[in-house]
N, C-alpha and C positions, 0 to 999 in steps of 0.2 A: 284319730280323734273320735271316730264313730264308736270304737270300743269303749273309750272313756265315757262318752255320753250314755251308752247302753248300761255300763256298770253304775254310773252315778246318777242316772235319771235326769230330772230337770234341775237338780241342785246346781249344776254347772252347765246349763243349757247354752250359754254363750261361748262355751269352750275356753280357749286361751284368753278371750276378751272378758271373761267373767271377772267382775271386780271383787277383790278381797281387801281387807283393811289396808288402806294406803295406796294400792296400785292393782293393776290387772295381773292375772296369773302369769301371762307371758313376760311381764316386766319383772316379776319375782324370779322367774327362771333365768332371764337374761342377767339380772343383778347377781344371782347366785353363781353363775358361770364366771363372772368377772371377779367376784369376791373370793372364789376358790383359789385364784391365782395371786391373791394379795396376802402378804407382801410378795413382790415379784419373784423371790427366790423359791417359792413353792413350786413353780413350773417344772423345775428339773426333776421333781419326784413323781412325775406323771407317766413314766416310761417303764416298760418291762419287756425284755426280749425273751420270748418263750424258747428260743434255741439255746439259751445259756442256763447254767445253774443259777438258782435264785440269788446267791451271794454276788454274782457277777452280771446279773440281768438288768441292772439299772442303766441310765443314760451314761454314755461314755463318749466324750468329745475331746479330741486332742487337736487344737488349732495348728495347722502346718507352719504358720508363721511364728508361733511361739509355743513349741511343744512342751516346754516345762510347766505350762499353765494348763494342765488337763482338768477337765470337768468330769467328775464321776459322782454319780448319785446312787443311793440305795434303790433297789427295785420298788416299783409302785406297790406291789403286793406286800412286801415287807414293811414299807413305810406306812401304809394304811393301818397296819396293826401295831405301829409304834405309839404307845400311849404317851410318850414324852416328846411329841413333835415340837413343843416349845423350845427344847434344847437344840433342835436342828435348825430352826428358823434364824436366819442371819439378821434380817431387818425388822425384827419384832413381829407382832401378830400372835394369833391364837393357834393352838393345835386343833386340827379337825380330823382326828383319827376315826377309824371305823367304830371304836368304842364311844367316842364323843357323839357321833351321828346316831348310834343306837340309843344312847341315853337321852339325847334331845328329842328323838322321835317318841320314846316312851313317855317323857315328861309332857309332851304335847297331847298325848292320848288321854292323860289323866284329867 
């Protein structure tokens, strides 16, 4: 936090407790962490095994009690760059690809 205060000066003097429209910075961060996993099926795309080739590096879970129901996901690196995440989401929700994040950030700067 000392680095953030040094870079931002007094604008965010209260650090994470600095109020922004609607709530404190720390509440924005906490809500963002929750919303990133909504709908719930987004969670499976947060994994990447660096020991595997990218096409096989996603989450892979095979329940021993029901091996025919394997859970396999795309690597998080590949999924982040998937502009059509909406087609991947099972329970609805918006895509939040790397491109979406960059476009939102750019829009906020204007």
